[in-house]
C-alpha positions as CSV (number, residue, x, y, z in Angstrom):
1,M,0.0,0.0,0.0
2,N,1.2,3.6,-0.8
3,K,0.8,5.3,2.5
4,D,2.0,8.6,1.1
5,I,-1.3,9.0,-0.7
6,V,-4.2,9.7,1.6
7,A,-7.6,9.6,-0.2
8,C,-10.9,10.9,1.1
9,F,-14.5,11.0,-0.2
10,P,-17.0,13.5,1.3
11,Q,-19.1,12.3,4.2
12,W,-22.1,10.5,2.9
13,G,-24.3,8.4,5.2
14,S,-22.5,5.1,6.3
15,Y,-20.8,4.4,3.0
16,S,-17.3,5.5,4.0
17,C,-16.7,1.8,5.2
18,A,-17.2,0.6,1.5
19,F,-15.1,3.4,0.1
20,R,-12.3,2.6,2.6
21,Y,-12.3,-1.0,1.4
22,L,-12.2,-0.1,-2.3
23,F,-9.4,2.5,-1.9
24,E,-7.1,0.4,0.4
25,N,-7.7,-3.0,-1.3
26,G,-8.2,-1.8,-4.8
27,F,-6.3,1.4,-5.4
28,G,-3.7,0.5,-2.9
29,V,-3.7,3.8,-1.0
30,K,-4.5,4.9,2.5
31,Y,-8.1,6.0,3.0
32,M,-9.1,8.8,5.5
33,T,-12.6,8.3,6.9
34,P,-14.1,11.8,6.5
35,P,-14.5,13.9,9.6
36,P,-18.1,13.7,11.0
37,L,-20.2,16.6,9.7
38,T,-20.7,19.4,12.2
39,K,-22.0,23.0,12.2
40,K,-18.4,23.9,11.7
41,T,-18.3,21.9,8.4
42,I,-21.3,23.7,6.9
43,E,-19.9,27.1,8.1
44,I,-16.6,26.5,6.4
45,G,-18.4,25.3,3.3
46,S,-20.7,28.2,3.2
47,K,-17.9,30.7,3.7
48,H,-16.1,29.6,0.5
49,S,-19.1,28.7,-1.7
50,P,-21.2,30.8,-4.1
51,D,-24.3,32.1,-2.3
52,Y,-27.0,30.2,-4.2
53,V,-25.3,26.9,-4.8
54,C,-27.2,23.9,-3.4
55,V,-26.5,23.0,0.2
56,P,-24.9,19.5,-0.5
57,F,-22.1,21.3,-2.3
58,K,-21.3,23.3,0.9
59,Y,-21.2,20.1,2.9
60,C,-18.9,18.5,0.5
61,L,-16.6,21.5,0.2
62,G,-16.5,21.9,4.0
63,C,-15.8,18.2,4.5
64,H,-12.9,18.3,1.9
65,I,-11.3,21.3,3.6
66,E,-11.5,19.6,7.0
67,A,-10.0,16.5,5.4
68,L,-7.1,18.4,3.8
69,E,-6.4,20.1,7.1
70,K,-6.1,16.6,8.7
71,G,-3.7,15.3,6.1
72,A,-5.7,14.1,3.1
73,N,-4.0,14.8,-0.2
74,C,-6.2,13.0,-2.7
75,L,-9.9,14.0,-2.9
76,M,-12.7,12.5,-4.9
77,Q,-16.0,13.8,-6.2
78,I,-18.8,11.8,-7.8
79,F,-20.9,12.7,-10.8
80,G,-24.7,13.1,-11.2
81,A,-27.6,14.1,-13.4
82,C,-27.8,17.7,-12.3
83,R,-25.5,20.5,-11.0
84,L,-23.7,17.6,-9.2
85,N,-21.8,17.2,-12.4
86,Y,-20.2,20.6,-11.9
87,Y,-19.3,20.1,-8.2
88,G,-15.9,18.6,-8.8
89,E,-14.7,21.3,-11.3
90,L,-15.9,24.1,-9.0
91,E,-14.6,22.5,-5.8
92,E,-11.2,21.9,-7.2
93,K,-10.9,25.5,-8.4
94,I,-12.0,26.9,-5.0
95,L,-9.7,24.7,-3.0
96,R,-6.7,25.5,-5.3
97,D,-7.4,29.2,-5.0
98,L,-7.3,28.7,-1.2
99,G,-3.8,27.4,-1.6
100,Y,-4.2,23.6,-1.0
101,D,-2.1,21.1,-2.8
102,F,-3.8,17.8,-3.6
103,K,-4.8,15.3,-6.3
104,F,-8.3,15.4,-7.5
105,F,-10.3,12.5,-8.9
106,N,-13.4,14.0,-10.6
107,M,-15.6,11.1,-11.8
108,A,-17.6,13.6,-14.0
109,E,-14.6,13.9,-16.3
110,I,-14.5,10.1,-17.0
111,N,-15.8,8.7,-20.3
112,F,-17.1,5.4,-19.0
113,R,-17.4,4.1,-22.5
114,S,-13.6,4.4,-22.9
115,P,-11.4,1.9,-20.9
116,R,-8.4,4.3,-21.6
117,S,-10.3,7.2,-20.0
118,I,-11.2,5.2,-16.9
119,L,-7.6,3.9,-16.5
120,E,-6.2,7.4,-16.9
121,H,-8.4,8.8,-14.2
122,F,-7.8,5.8,-11.9
123,K,-4.1,6.6,-12.1
124,I,-4.8,10.1,-10.6
125,V,-5.4,8.3,-7.3
126,N,-2.3,6.0,-7.6
127,P,-0.1,6.0,-10.6
128,N,1.1,2.5,-9.7
129,M,-2.3,1.0,-9.0
130,S,-3.2,-2.4,-10.3
131,L,-6.4,-2.7,-12.4
132,V,-6.6,-6.3,-11.4
133,K,-6.7,-5.5,-7.7
134,I,-9.5,-2.9,-8.3
135,I,-11.6,-5.4,-10.2
136,K,-11.1,-8.0,-7.5
137,S,-12.1,-5.6,-4.7
138,L,-15.3,-4.4,-6.5
139,P,-17.5,-7.4,-5.6
140,T,-16.8,-7.1,-1.8
141,T,-17.2,-3.4,-2.0
142,I,-20.6,-3.8,-3.7
143,N,-21.6,-6.4,-1.1
144,I,-20.6,-4.1,1.8
145,I,-22.8,-1.4,0.3
146,K,-25.7,-3.8,0.0
147,T,-25.2,-5.0,3.6
148,I,-25.1,-1.5,5.0
149,D,-28.3,-0.6,3.1
150,K,-30.1,-3.8,4.2
151,M,-29.1,-3.3,7.9
152,E,-30.2,0.4,7.8
153,D,-33.5,-0.6,6.2
154,Y,-34.1,-3.0,9.1
155,I,-33.2,-0.4,11.7
156,R,-35.5,2.3,10.1
157,K,-38.5,-0.1,10.4
158,N,-37.8,-1.3,13.9
159,A,-35.8,1.3,15.9
160,G,-39.0,2.9,17.1
161,F,-40.1,-0.2,18.8
162,E,-37.0,-1.7,20.4
163,K,-37.2,-2.8,24.0
164,D,-33.7,-1.4,24.8
165,K,-33.4,2.2,23.6
166,N,-30.7,2.7,20.9
167,A,-29.8,-1.1,20.9
168,L,-30.1,-1.3,17.1
169,E,-28.1,1.8,16.4
170,D,-25.3,0.9,18.9
171,T,-25.0,-2.6,17.4
172,F,-24.8,-1.1,13.8
173,N,-22.2,1.4,14.9
174,E,-20.2,-1.4,16.4
175,F,-20.5,-3.3,13.1
176,K,-19.2,-0.3,11.1
177,E,-16.2,0.2,13.5
178,K,-15.2,-3.4,13.0
179,L,-15.9,-3.2,9.3
180,N,-13.3,-0.4,8.9
181,K,-10.7,-2.9,10.1
182,T,-11.5,-5.8,7.7
183,Q,-8.8,-6.6,5.2
184,N,-10.4,-9.3,3.0
185,T,-13.6,-10.9,1.9
186,K,-13.4,-13.7,4.4
187,Q,-13.3,-11.3,7.3
188,Y,-16.2,-9.2,5.9
189,K,-18.4,-12.3,5.5
190,K,-17.8,-13.5,9.0
191,L,-18.6,-10.0,10.3
192,K,-21.7,-9.7,8.3
193,K,-23.0,-13.1,9.6
194,E,-22.2,-12.1,13.1
195,Y,-23.9,-8.8,13.2
196,T,-26.9,-9.7,11.0
197,K,-27.7,-12.3,13.7
198,K,-27.0,-9.7,16.5
199,L,-29.4,-7.1,15.0
200,K,-32.2,-9.7,14.5
201,S,-31.8,-10.9,18.1
202,I,-32.6,-7.5,19.6
203,K,-36.1,-7.6,21.1
204,I,-38.7,-5.6,19.2
205,N,-42.2,-4.7,20.6
206,K,-44.0,-3.5,17.4
207,P,-47.8,-3.0,17.4
208,H,-49.8,-4.7,14.6
209,H,-50.5,-1.5,12.8
210,P,-47.9,1.2,13.6
211,L,-47.8,4.5,11.8
212,R,-45.7,4.3,8.6
213,V,-44.0,7.1,6.8
214,G,-42.0,7.1,3.6
215,L,-39.1,9.4,2.9
216,V,-38.3,10.8,-0.6
217,G,-36.1,13.5,-1.7
218,D,-32.9,14.7,-3.3
219,Y,-30.1,12.2,-3.5
220,Y,-27.7,13.6,-0.9
221,T,-30.0,15.3,1.7
222,V,-32.3,12.2,2.1
223,Q,-29.3,9.9,2.7
224,E,-27.0,12.0,4.8
225,P,-28.5,12.2,8.4
226,F,-26.7,15.4,9.4
227,S,-27.9,17.4,6.4
228,N,-31.5,16.5,7.2
229,Y,-31.2,17.1,10.9
230,F,-31.5,13.3,11.7
231,I,-35.1,13.3,10.6
232,E,-35.2,9.4,10.6
233,K,-34.1,9.4,14.2
234,E,-36.8,11.9,15.1
235,L,-39.5,9.8,13.4
236,E,-38.2,6.6,15.1
237,N,-38.4,8.3,18.5
238,M,-42.1,8.9,17.7
239,G,-42.7,5.2,17.3
240,I,-43.0,5.4,13.5
241,E,-42.0,2.7,10.9
242,V,-39.8,4.6,8.4
243,Y,-39.4,3.6,4.8
244,R,-36.7,5.0,2.4
245,E,-35.9,3.5,-0.9
246,M,-33.2,6.0,-1.9
247,N,-29.8,4.4,-1.4
248,L,-26.9,3.2,-3.4
249,T,-28.2,-0.3,-3.7
250,N,-31.4,0.7,-5.3
251,T,-30.2,3.6,-7.5
252,I,-26.8,2.5,-8.6
253,I,-26.3,-1.2,-8.1
254,N,-29.8,-2.4,-9.0
255,S,-30.7,0.7,-11.1
256,K,-34.3,0.8,-10.0
257,Y,-34.5,4.5,-10.7
258,K,-34.3,3.7,-14.5
259,N,-37.9,2.5,-14.3
260,S,-39.1,5.5,-12.3
261,R,-40.3,7.5,-15.4
262,K,-42.4,4.5,-16.5
263,T,-43.8,4.0,-13.0
264,G,-44.9,7.6,-12.5
265,K,-45.9,8.3,-16.1
266,R,-49.5,9.1,-15.0
267,Y,-48.1,12.2,-13.2
268,V,-44.8,12.9,-15.1
269,K,-44.5,12.2,-18.8
270,F,-40.9,13.4,-19.2
271,D,-37.7,13.6,-17.2
272,I,-37.8,16.5,-14.6
273,G,-34.2,16.2,-13.6
274,A,-31.8,14.3,-11.4
275,T,-33.6,11.8,-9.2
276,A,-36.9,13.8,-9.1
277,N,-38.7,11.2,-11.2
278,Y,-37.6,8.6,-8.7
279,T,-39.1,10.8,-5.9
280,V,-42.4,10.8,-7.7
281,A,-42.3,7.0,-8.4
282,E,-41.5,6.2,-4.7
283,A,-44.1,8.6,-3.3
284,L,-46.7,6.9,-5.6
285,K,-45.6,3.5,-4.4
286,Y,-45.9,4.6,-0.7
287,A,-49.4,6.0,-1.4
288,K,-50.5,2.8,-3.1
289,N,-49.2,0.7,-0.3
290,G,-51.3,2.6,2.2
291,L,-48.6,4.4,4.3
292,D,-49.8,7.0,6.6
293,G,-47.7,9.9,5.3
294,I,-44.8,10.9,3.0
295,I,-42.0,13.4,3.8
296,Q,-40.1,15.0,1.0
297,V,-36.6,15.9,2.0
298,K,-34.8,18.4,-0.2
299,S,-31.9,20.9,-0.1
300,F,-32.5,24.5,-0.7
301,G,-31.7,25.3,-4.3
302,C,-32.6,21.8,-5.7
303,T,-34.6,22.6,-8.7
304,P,-35.5,19.0,-9.8
305,E,-37.0,18.4,-6.4
306,L,-38.9,21.6,-6.6
307,N,-40.4,20.3,-9.8
308,A,-41.4,17.1,-8.1
309,Q,-43.0,19.0,-5.2
310,T,-46.0,20.1,-7.2
311,V,-46.5,16.5,-8.6
312,L,-46.5,15.2,-5.0
313,Q,-49.3,17.5,-4.1
314,S,-51.4,15.8,-6.9
315,I,-50.5,12.3,-5.4
316,S,-51.5,13.6,-2.0
317,R,-54.9,14.7,-3.3
318,D,-55.6,11.6,-5.4
319,Y,-54.7,9.1,-2.6
320,K,-55.8,11.2,0.4
321,I,-52.2,10.8,1.9
322,P,-50.6,13.8,3.8
323,I,-47.2,14.9,2.5
324,L,-44.8,17.1,4.4
325,H,-42.2,19.1,2.5
326,F,-38.8,20.1,4.1
327,S,-36.3,22.3,2.3
328,F,-33.0,22.4,4.2
329,D,-30.3,25.0,4.1
330,S,-27.4,26.2,6.3
331,Q,-29.9,28.4,8.3
332,T,-32.6,25.9,9.0
333,S,-34.0,25.8,12.5
334,E,-33.9,22.5,14.3
335,T,-36.8,23.6,16.6
336,G,-38.9,24.5,13.6
337,I,-38.3,21.0,12.1
338,K,-39.4,19.3,15.3
339,T,-42.5,21.4,15.7
340,R,-43.6,20.6,12.1
341,L,-42.9,16.9,12.6
342,E,-45.0,16.8,15.8
343,A,-47.9,18.5,14.0
344,F,-47.6,16.0,11.1
345,Y,-47.6,13.1,13.6
346,D,-50.7,14.4,15.2
347,M,-52.5,14.6,11.8
348,M,-51.4,11.2,10.8
349,Q,-52.4,9.6,14.1
350,A,-55.9,11.2,13.9
351,K,-56.3,9.9,10.3
352,H,-54.9,6.5,11.3
353,K,-57.3,6.0,14.1
């Protein structure tokens, strides 16, 4: 392993465990788990970002600056179907203007139809990397992502009813901590088996018909807990079964979002941008499955999700299901969020009864 290269990807849910495995076992470089997001992160990101850029950009920029200050020297940014495609180019320019020296792996610049382009960009991370090792590490990396998503899905649906408070979350955090130390597929499989059993053994006291809420929204904000003020945790504390389809397994690995336009064609006949069609399709699915409510989580400045918002109102009217819309920015009030959630809970409970 080349320990002189320290790579880092912005904080994004629980996926740093998978990225760590790919970079250390595939690219052969040291991986820095990104610093946890804090108010300081968003303050740093906001200070150096354009005023009206979407909030996820500010989180990513702030996270990258904190990582550089802690010793990272190789940064990575993903691509997307909206302004996310320009994040990498803009971030790199801002960081270099601030005087930082680093390698930058911008996935938006890769031509994925060209093996040569892929190889050239991979070598930005490590000029001496082995393509064979990267290919060999991919199946385990994908399986780690699937395991994380599956465990989190189980926790969302049961954390509000556990007999011992925070037992599921504490067990999952213990799993991630050990996962960050795994060196091969054999260790990962053993750990997965052990902690899947541990999670299922935690006692759950769930009523026959609990309140059920579906979460939809923009790709980053709905998946990164800090950016949405830990809304899933708040719902769980209210004794609500939480559903969220938006994750890497469904959108990238299984590519479910490709069918979203077809699923929601009654309401949207064309592509409204980014994952907004997926938002509509999932909201429609939750409504048809009889959930008690839907919450749209979006960042301030996310135009595709703003397009989806008006469509969700039509679904709410047609299926008589309440929908709550949250738009998060760096100035969002935590107290205001809790107040609106409590009112939404009271409305759902009254309708449920």
